[in-house]
C-alpha positions in Angstrom: -54.9 46.5 -50.7 -52.8 46.6 -53.0 -48.9 47.7 -52.4 -48.3 50.1 -55.4 -44.9 51.7 -55.3 -43.5 55.7 -56.6 -39.7 56.5 -57.4 -38.8 59.3 -56.3 -36.5 61.8 -58.6 -32.9 60.4 -57.9 -34.0 56.4 -57.4 -32.4 54.1 -59.7 -34.3 53.5 -63.4 -32.7 50.4 -63.9 -33.7 48.7 -60.2 -37.4 50.7 -60.8 -37.2 48.5 -64.9 -35.4 45.1 -62.7 -38.5 44.6 -60.4 -40.8 45.1 -62.7 -39.2 42.7 -65.5 -39.1 40.3 -62.6 -42.9 40.9 -61.5 -44.8 42.5 -64.3 -47.9 43.1 -62.4 -46.4 45.6 -60.0 -47.5 49.0 -60.0 -44.3 51.1 -60.0 -44.8 54.3 -61.2 -41.9 56.4 -62.2 -40.8 59.7 -61.3 -41.3 61.5 -63.9 -44.7 60.1 -64.5 -44.9 61.5 -61.6 -44.2 65.0 -62.3 -41.8 64.7 -59.0 -38.6 66.0 -60.8 -37.9 69.0 -59.3 -40.3 68.8 -56.1 -39.2 69.1 -52.3 -39.2 66.4 -50.0 -42.8 67.2 -49.1 -44.3 67.9 -52.4 -42.9 64.0 -53.1 -44.7 62.9 -50.5 -48.2 64.8 -50.4 -47.7 63.8 -54.1 -47.3 59.8 -53.0 -50.0 59.6 -50.7 -52.2 61.3 -53.0 -51.9 58.5 -55.1 -51.7 56.0 -52.6 -47.9 54.8 -53.2 -45.4 54.1 -51.1 -42.2 56.3 -52.0 -39.3 54.1 -52.5 -36.2 56.8 -53.1 -32.1 56.5 -51.8 -32.9 60.1 -49.7 -31.6 58.6 -46.6 -29.9 61.8 -45.3 -33.0 63.5 -46.0 -36.1 62.2 -46.1 -36.8 61.0 -42.4 -36.8 63.7 -41.5 -39.2 65.1 -43.7 -41.2 62.6 -43.5 -40.9 62.8 -39.9 -42.6 66.5 -40.5 -44.8 65.0 -42.9 -46.4 62.3 -40.8 -47.1 64.9 -37.8 -50.2 66.2 -39.4 -50.9 63.8 -42.4 -50.9 60.0 -43.2 -48.0 58.8 -45.9 -49.1 55.3 -47.4 -45.3 54.7 -46.1 -41.3 55.1 -47.4 -38.9 53.0 -48.7 -35.4 53.9 -48.3 -33.0 52.2 -50.3 -28.9 52.8 -49.5 -26.3 52.8 -53.0 -24.3 50.5 -51.7 -27.4 47.5 -51.9 -26.7 45.1 -54.6 -29.7 45.5 -57.6 -30.8 42.6 -56.9 -32.0 42.1 -53.2 -33.3 46.0 -54.3 -34.8 44.1 -56.7 -36.4 40.9 -54.8 -36.6 42.8 -51.6 -39.2 45.3 -53.5 -41.2 42.2 -55.2 -41.5 40.8 -51.3 -43.0 43.5 -50.1 -45.6 43.5 -53.0 -46.6 39.9 -53.3 -46.1 39.1 -49.3 -47.6 42.4 -47.2 -50.5 45.0 -47.7 -50.8 48.5 -48.2 -51.8 48.6 -44.9 -49.2 47.2 -43.3 -46.9 50.9 -44.3 -49.1 53.3 -43.4 -46.7 56.2 -41.6 -43.9 53.1 -41.9 -40.8 53.9 -43.4 -38.0 51.0 -43.8 -34.8 50.3 -44.5 -34.1 48.3 -46.9 -33.0 45.1 -47.1 -35.9 44.2 -45.2 
């Protein structure tokens, strides 16, 4: 199964654009397209799960706790947490590698911090 990404509302759009520019076939949905602006972490996780998309976020304070609560009752395609201090090129490389070299099933109910 192909890896598909969902950007959180706070995710750096330059990273999203850089990832898609590097690998045009990557399916990376913006928060705007998914209607995530102003939604709670649980709602964001629900939307990503419904769409079968790995959530990509900078939120390392509250998302891990909400993710743990979420997977206690539901299945998640996974979460990737990108620290704000990482160079954009590193993040783009890691996201492209994840998409091209892994299967979506490998990320189910997993949370990972970049870099990989």
